[in-house]
N, C-alpha and C positions, 0 to 999 in steps of 0.2 A: 429637593428630593425628599419627600417624607418618608419619617420613619414607621415601618411597620411593627403594629403593637406586638406584646410577647405571645398573647393568642396565637395571633393568624402566623408568626413563627412557629410555635409549638406544634403548629396543626402543618406546616409544610414539612416539618421536621418528620412527625407520624407517616404523613403519605409518602414519605420518601422510604423511609423504613416498611411499613406495608407494601409497598413497590417492589423492594429488595426481598420480602420473602414471600409475595407471589412468585416472583423469578425463579426464587430456587425452589419454591415447591412445583413447579411445571420443570425446571429446567432438570433437576436431578434424577426423578422417575422416566422421563421423555430418553437422558443420556444412558441410565440403566436399561432401558429397555432396547436399545438401541443394541447396548452392550451382547445382551441373553440373545438377542435376533441372529446377531451377526456370527455368535459364540454356537450357536444351535447348529445354525447353515452349514459351519465349517465344521463341525463335529460330524453331522450327516454327511457330508463330502468327504470326510476322511481328511481335513486339511489340520491345520495349526490353530489353537482355538486360544492360545494366547497371545496373539499380534495385536490386537488390538483393545486396550484396559479401558474400564469405565472412568477411569480420570481423564482418558484422551477425549472422548466423545464429552465426557462434563466441560472441558476445558475448550473445545471448539465450538461448543452451544453456548457457553457463557460468558468465554471473553468477548466474539462480537456483537453481541446482546451489549454488553455494559460501555465498550468501545463507542459504538455508533449511538448510544444514548449519550453519551459525553457530546459525540458529536453534533447531534440535533439541540442539545440545549447551547452548545456555544453558536448554532444556527453555523455550521460549517457543512451541514447535509440538509435536505427537504426531506419528507415523508418515503417519495420513491427512491432516492439516493439510499437513504438509511435501510430498504429491505434488499436492495441491490449490495450493499456492502455489508449487510450480516451473512448473506450466502457466499459473496467474494473469501470473506473473514474465515467460515466454516470449512468451505472446501482446501482454503491454504494449512488453516490451523491442523485440521485434521490429517492433511498429507504430511506435514513435515513442521514443527516446529520452526526452522529455521526459514520457513517462506513466511510464517505468521512474525517473526519477529522484523523480517524486512520489510513488511506491509506495516507493521504497527508504525517503525520509524517512519516511513513514506506517509502515513495518515498523522501522525502527529507533527513533523516539521512542516509538511505542507500546509496544515493547518492553521501553524506560526507564521508563516512565510507569507500566507494569503494575507494574513492582518496586517504584517509591516506595512510602516506608511501609510496607511489606506484611505488618510484623508487626499493625500496626495495622487492615490491612484483613481481617486473619484474623479478627478480634474482632467485627467488623461485618459481614461477608460468610458466609453459612451454607456455600456452593459454591465457597468460596476453594480458588483452586489453586496451589502455588508454580512462582512463576515465569510465571503467566496461560495454560497450557498450551493453546494453540487447536488443536481439532481440522478435517476438511474442513467440517463445518456452518457453524463461525464463521467462516473464512478465504472462504468465497463467499457468505456472507451481508455481510462486510465487502468483497471485492476480486471479486465477482463480476459485479455491475454495471458494474463498469469495463473487465472484461475482455470483456462483451458487445458493449460499446459500441467497444472498442479492435479487436475484430473485426472491426465494422462499418465502422469508420476502414480498417483493414486491406484489407477486400474494396471499397470507394467510392474509396480514395485510393492504397492502395499503402503501402510503407513509407517512413517518411522523417518528417525533421524541416521544418515549414511555419508559419510567420506565421500568425496567426488573422486572417484579411481575409474578412471576411463580401459584399464586392464581387467578388473574385474567387474566393472559395475557399468557399461557401455553406456546403454539406454539410459538409465536411472540417472548417471552423470552430465547427461547432456539435457535431459528435461529439467533437471536442477537448476541448470547453468541458464537457461530459457525462462523459467521463475525469476531468477536473480536478475538477469539481463532486462526483463518487462517490467520489472519495478524499477530498477534503477534509473532506465528512460523516464518511466512516467516521473520519477522526482527528480531528475536533471533536469526536463525541461519544465517541470511546475517551478522550481529556482529560480532557472533561468529567465522565466517569464515573471515571476514575482518581484526578485530581487533587480533585476537588469533595467525594470520600467522606472524604478524610481532611485536608482542609486547613480549618481555621477551626474552630471551636466551636460555633458556631449550627445548627440543625437547618433542611434547606432547606422549601421552600413546594411545595407542588404547582401543576403549574402552569396546573391548572383550578378550583380552589378557592381558591388563596393563601392555604390552612391550613398550618401548621408539622406537619411529616411524622417518621417515623425516616429516619435515613441508609440508603440502599440504596433505600426507596421507589422503586417506578416511575412516571416521571412527576414528581420532586422535582426542585426546582432550587434552584442557588443562586448567588450573586453571582460566589464563586470558579468555579464550574462555567460560566456566560457568559462570563465574562473567558477563561477557558483555552480556551474552545471558539472566540473569535473569533482569538486565538492559534494555536490547533491549524489552522484554515484558512487563516492567514496563512501560516504557514511551508511548507504543500502550494504553495499559489499563487507563493510566493518559490521553492520551489524549481525549480518549473516556468519559472517567468521567467529564473533563472539557468542555467537548460540549454537553454534558445534561445538566449542571449546565449553559449554555448560551442559551440553545434552548428551554429547560422545562419548563413551568409554574413552580413557585415557589410554588405554593400551591398544586398540584399533587406531587411535588417531596416531600411535606411533611407529606402528606395523604399515597404515598405509603412507601414503606421498603428501608432502607438504600441504598445509589448505589454506596457507596464506595468499595465495596467488589469485586465490577466488576476492578477495579486494581489489586486485588490480582486473579484476574481471570487470566486477561493478564500477569500474572508475572509467574503463574504457567504453564499459556499455552505456554509459550517462553522457559522455560526452560526444560518442558518435549519435546516440537517437537522437541527442538534441540537436544536432547541428543536421541530420536527415531530416528531422521533420522541420526545419527553420528552410532548408531548400524545397520539400513540398507547399509550406506554407506560402515560399515566395513565387511557385511557379503554377501551382494548382488550385489554394485558396483565395476566392474570391474577395475582395480590397476595393469598399466604395459604399456607395449608395444606390436603390433600388427607387426607381421614380415609376409611379403608378400614374 
């Protein structure tokens, strides 16, 4: 590998600084404009003008752009996947920072999982892509349902972080659980696929018949895959819970019901979603070669 000259390195550093300045120059006025418009509409309709701050607009626009840019550089996303990820990230961040924390945990852990033992995956997977580059279809499959329920949460409850309390906030609690469960399912299934296919030496079982099948077969499950599915759902639930502790007032947390069961919900959603996906893969997804 040849070394880059100092002039080239300095030029690339300057380009990154200028890109950051450009992004900030665009995002700051855009976020402030959104805040002014929503505040004006709320004021003219006699609503609460303090519900959405300029900081939330700024974070909701800037953080998906920054994280998606990282994904592009690491070849975890192509350009179509990046645009879809920015939209999903904006919706979930603007709706609830806990949704965003779960999504960020999913994105970074799955990016690392995809690169885990990539040389061995190249030998097993026919459609292997370096870095696991995702397009817009794959991004929507993983985050589309969470984004849809995030939009429903935003329309029904507005933007903000709230405790899960079915007595005082029935619809909002169910929508928050839905967002968490959708992300936990995606994370657990991705972990099972990425780790389960390259860890261990035994062949997986077909979930519908419990016979040995080659690695990569649709509907194949293994002990390692089941364990990492549980862990994948657990870390999403844990990230949601930790964000609650950081963003919700302590007095509100103390007055509400215990929030730690959200970690259990994430864990159960992860393993159940992964198993259901395996059942659907074994019964409905085509495996084989098309001959023309």
